[in-house]
N, C-alpha and C positions, 0 to 999 in steps of 0.2 A: 188637664193638659192633653192636647191632641197628640197623636202618634208623631214622633219625630224620628228622622233618619239622618245619620251623618252621611256625607258624600261617600259613594262606594270606594273611591280611591283616596287613601289618606297618606300624606307624607310621613306621618308618624302615628301608628296605631296605638302607641302608648300614651298619647296626649290625654290629659285629664280635662274634661270640660270645665270651664270657668263658671262657677255658680255665684260669684260675687262680682258685682260691677266695680271695676277699678275706679270709676269716677264717683262712686258713692262714698260718702264719709260717714261711717257709723260712729255714733257717740259711744265712748268707752267710759263707763262709770268708774269711780275710784274704788279699787278693791284692795287697797293697801291694808285695810283693817280686817280682811279675811283671815281667820286664824288657821283654817285648814281647807284645802281643796282636795277632797277625796273622790277619786273616780272609781266607780264600781263597774266591773266587767265580768266576763266569764273566761274559762280556760278551754272551751270546746268549740270555737268558731274560727278555725284557721282560714285564711291568713290574717284575720283581723285581731284575734286574741287566742293564744295557745301557749302551752309550756314547751320549751325546747328540750333538747336531749339532756341538758344539765338541770332540768326542772325549773328553769327561770321563766317567768311570765314575759312573753314577747308578742310581737305582731304589729300590724298597722295601727290599731287603736292605742296600743301602749306607747308607741313612738309619737303618735299624734297628741296624746295626753301630755306627755313630757314637753313637747314643743309648745303647747298652749300654756303650760305653767311657766315656761321660760319667757314667752311673749308677754305674759302678765306679771313677770318678775315675782313669781310665787314658788320658785323651785324648792326652797327650803320648807315650804308648807304643803307640798304636793305629795299625795299618796295614791297608790293604785291597788285596789283589792279585788280579788276574784271571788265570785259567789256563783252558786247554781242559778241558771237563767230565771227559773221560776221565782226566785227570791229577790230579784233585783228591785222590782217596783215597791214591794213591801219594805225592803231595807231602806230605800230612798225616802219613803214616806215616814219611816221611823227615825229618820235623821242619822242613819249609820253612814251616810255619804252625802256629798253635795251634787254629784252628777253621775249619770249612767251613760256609758259609751259601749254599747253592745249590740247595735243593730236592732233596737226595739222598734217595731212597727208603730207608727203614729196612728192612734185611733181617737174618736171623739170621747170615748170613756176615759182614756188616759189624759186627754187635754183638759178634762174637768178637774183633774187632780194635780197635773204637772205642767211645767213650762218646757218648750222645745226650741232649740235654736233652728235657724234655717238649715237646710240640707248642706252637707259638705261633700257628699258623694252620692252618686246614683248607681243603681245596679240594673243595667239594661238587659233586655232579651236580645238574643242573636240567633241567626241560622248558622249551623255547622253542616257542611256538606263534604262528601267524598272528594278528594283532590282529583280523582280521575274522571269525575263527572263533567261532561262537555255540555255547556249551556249556550244558548244563542246570545245571551247578554248577562252581565255580571251584576244582577240585582234580584230582589225577591220576586219580582214579576215573572222572572224566568222559571220559577218553580210552579207556576200556575198549571194545574192539571196533573201535577206529580204528587207522589206520596211523601209526606213529611211527618216524621215521628214527633210526638209530644207526650209528656206525662199527663195522664187523665186526671180530671177534677182538680186542675191547678189553674192559677192565674194565666199561665202561658197557653194553656189550651183555650181559655176564653179569649185571650188576646189574638191568638192565631186565627180563630174563627171570625173574630170581629173585623180584623184589618186585612186578612188575606183570604177572602171567601173562595177564590179560585183554586186554592191549594186543598188537596185531599188529606185530611189529618188521619194519622194512624196512631191509636192510643196505646200507651204502655203503662205498666203498673208503677214503675219507679225509674229513677235516673240510671241505674245500672242496666236495666233492661233496655232503656232507650239507647244508650251509647253502644251496648252490645249489638243491637239491631243495626246500627249505623256501620259498625265495624264489619259485621257479617253480611252487609249489603241487602238487608231486608227492607231498608228504606234508603232513599238517596240523600236525604238531609234530615236534620232534626231542628226543633225550635225550643230553646230553654234558656235558663239563666246563664248569662255570659260568663260569670265567675266560675261556675261549675264546669262549663264547657271548656273554658280556656285552660284550666288545670288538667282536665282529662285529655285535651288535645295535645298537651306537652308531655303527657305521661307515657311510659313504656306500653301501657295497655292499648293506646291508640295506634302505636307502631307507625306514626307519621301518616295516617290514613286520610286526614281530613284538614279542612281549612274553613275559616269564617267566610260567609257570603253576605255582603250588604250590611246595613245596620251601622251602629247600634239602634235599637228601637226602645223608646220610652213611652210609658203611659201611666200617668198618676192614678187613673181609675183602676188599672189592673195591677200595677207594680208598687203603688204607694208613693209617698213623698220623698223617699230616699233616706240616707243615713243622717241622723240628727243626734244631738246631745239632749238627754232628758234631765231636767232639774226640778227641784222642789217648787211647789206652786208659789211660795213666798220669796223665791230667789230671782226676782225680776232683774235686779242690778247685775247679779252674777251671770244670768242668762245673756244680757246685753253685752257684758264684758267678754264672755266667751265667743259670742257671735262676732264681735269686732276683732278678736284675736284670730278667729278662723278666716276672716276677710284679709287680715294682714298676711297670714301664712299663704293664702291663695294668691294674693297680688304679687308677692316677691318670689314665688316658685317653691317655697319650702313644702307646701302641701303636696305638690306634684312630685317633689323629690322623695318624700316619704312613700307616696303611692308607688313609685317605680321600684322601691326596695322589695315590695311584696307582690306586685302584679306585672312581672316582666313580659308576660304574653300580651298584656293589654286587653282591656275590656271594650275599648272604644275605637 
């Protein structure tokens, strides 16, 4: 995928990109004979999956799993179980669940063992700049020749250098150091994961200092294929059924409704 950028001015920054063509009719295999649909996830990936103050498992993936079960009329056979991230693939392979929904990056090695649905969500990169920075134009090209922070040895560093050669990258050890440098005016802008930046931007730590500039920017080469559901290699019918259910949720707005519950600042 080439670098993509949404128009700089958006009527609604919370809009979720449509990843399923409304004109496409996906075949939905009969899954009425499925005895259980067990989704495996984790507890430590907020806002996708986490435990709330009462100890209840919640998050975007939890609500999405329940919506998929409802769409497939499998509510009474639907289960959601949290495991340590490192155990997800082995648990799926051992038949302890039918599907993993936990932001697992798609790799060729995993594709040899498991099936994956199409992406239902993308995690773009974005520029976050100080609100008091005056630029001649409101796009990434206006940062040419300026210092922009990025976490070193990450996909975002590679992406920044590949697509914005006119920008001077300033490397930081981690995300905390990156955002602290922006708040303390060591750099005029930063380039990083839109999810992390959006939550920091809305937090008390940012003190209203900053805003997004241009974007979002997507690159399959640097950022991967996006969020997918991973299933056992023998579950072709269930994979197709879940993919058709995702398409149905996307087409009638239910997927975006779930998205807006957990991403009020918007990633796009």
